[in-house]
Residue, then its C-alpha position, 0 to 999 in steps of 0.5 A: m697397718k696402712f700402706v706406705s706409698e712410693k710417694i711418701i718414701d720419695a718425699v722423705i728422701d727429698e726432705l732428708d737430702k735438704l737437711s743440714d748435718d745437725e738436722y739429720e743427726r736430730h732425726t737419727e737421734q729421734f729414731a734411736e729414742a723411738q726404736p733403741v733395739l732396732v738402731a742398736y741392731l743397725f749399728d752392731d758391727e757383728n751383724f755387718h762386719l762384711l760391709n765397708d763403712d759407706e755401706k754401713g752408713y747406707i743401711q742406717y740411712l735407708a732404715l731412717i727413711a723407712w722409719i720416717a715413712i712408716t711412722r708418717e703414715n701410721g703414727p708412732i710404733e711400739p719399740v721392737s724387740e731383739e726377738m722380733i728382729g731376729d725372727a724377721e731377719e731369719k725369715n728373710y734369709e730363709i726366703l732368699e736362700a730358698s730361691t734358685a734364681k741365679n740373678f740377685r734381682d730375680r732372687l728378690n722376687a719372692f719378697f714381693e709375693g703377698t707383701p702388704q708393703e710392696d713399695l717399701v720392698a721395692f725401695a729396699e730392692e732399688a737401694v741395693l740394685e740401683d747401680e748394680d753395673d757400676p764398679e764404683a757403686l756404693v753397694t758392693k756385690e758382696g754388700r747387696e744381700p746383707i743390706f737388702i736383708a737388713v732393710k727388709t727386716v727393718i720394714d718387717v718389724l716396723t710394719a708388723e702388727h704388735 
């Protein structure tokens, strides 16, 4: 699996920001066709019932960015299974819960150890911590953990060797 650089991620964000609603919807549909189980996971309210609607939409947006960036660099990816998603998510929660750091940002340090996709992990981290001191931030304090874990899980299953 080729490395997905910050440059590629930023280019995808810029492209998505310029799309009309219809064009954006088409990209979302392509994602759903290519990765139906993964998109179902992202839209499953049971997984994300603690999040508000804006945060749920944000996860879907972040996952779309990750998918486009990863496939742009590596080509089409085999559809992932429910089992792969469950295993990756469980592993990510174990890493997070094993951290003894008090600060959320410090708790995420373990995710950078040994990852071949450091820029994608940094993208996920930045996405949840960008406005951490702003009370009006899109991501609430309660939403940081499930959003980070969801995006990290998406990255893991899409970059796993199939």
